[in-house]
C-alpha positions in Angstrom: 0.0 0.0 0.0 1.4 3.3 -1.1 0.9 6.1 1.5 1.2 9.8 0.8 3.6 11.6 3.2 0.9 14.1 4.2 -1.6 11.3 4.9 1.0 9.5 7.1 1.9 12.7 9.0 -1.8 13.5 9.6 -2.6 10.0 11.0 0.6 9.9 13.0 -0.4 13.2 14.7 -4.1 12.3 15.2 -4.1 8.6 16.1 -2.0 7.6 19.1 -2.5 3.9 18.4 -1.2 4.3 14.8 1.8 6.3 16.2 2.6 3.5 18.6 2.4 0.8 15.9 4.5 2.9 13.5 7.2 3.4 16.2 7.3 -0.3 17.0 7.4 -1.2 13.2 10.4 1.2 12.8 12.2 -0.3 15.8 11.7 -3.8 14.4 13.0 -2.7 11.0 16.2 -1.4 12.6 16.6 -4.7 14.5 16.1 -6.8 11.4 18.5 -4.6 9.5 21.2 -5.1 12.2 20.6 -8.8 12.2 20.9 -8.9 8.4 24.4 -7.4 8.7 25.7 -10.4 10.6 27.7 -12.5 8.1 27.4 -15.8 10.1 24.4 -15.6 12.4 23.8 -18.1 15.1 20.6 -20.2 15.2 19.4 -17.9 18.0 20.0 -14.8 15.8 18.2 -16.4 12.9 15.2 -17.3 15.1 15.2 -13.8 16.5 15.2 -12.3 13.0 12.3 -14.5 11.9 10.3 -13.5 15.0 10.9 -9.8 14.4 9.9 -10.2 10.7 6.6 -11.9 11.7 5.9 -9.2 14.3 6.7 -6.5 11.8 4.2 -7.9 9.3 1.5 -8.1 12.0 2.1 -4.4 12.8 2.1 -3.5 9.1 -1.3 -5.2 8.7 -2.7 -3.3 11.7 -1.4 0.0 10.3 -2.9 -0.7 6.9 -6.2 -1.4 8.6 -6.2 1.9 10.4 -5.2 3.7 7.1 -8.1 2.0 5.3 -10.5 3.2 7.9 -9.2 6.8 7.6 -9.9 7.1 3.9 
């Protein structure tokens, strides 16, 4: 789903739940990016990355739902 910057900014400022979801999504993206930089990840790091990816997708779905309700 493509989001216009002004729409995102408006929802971030008006919907505290969306703001929280967006913040968590951004944090998970950074964690995943950092785990992707590891050349030889351990099994634990691989599992952690997969868990973060799943959680990030769940958050994305919740944010898209909120956006669809705002239109």
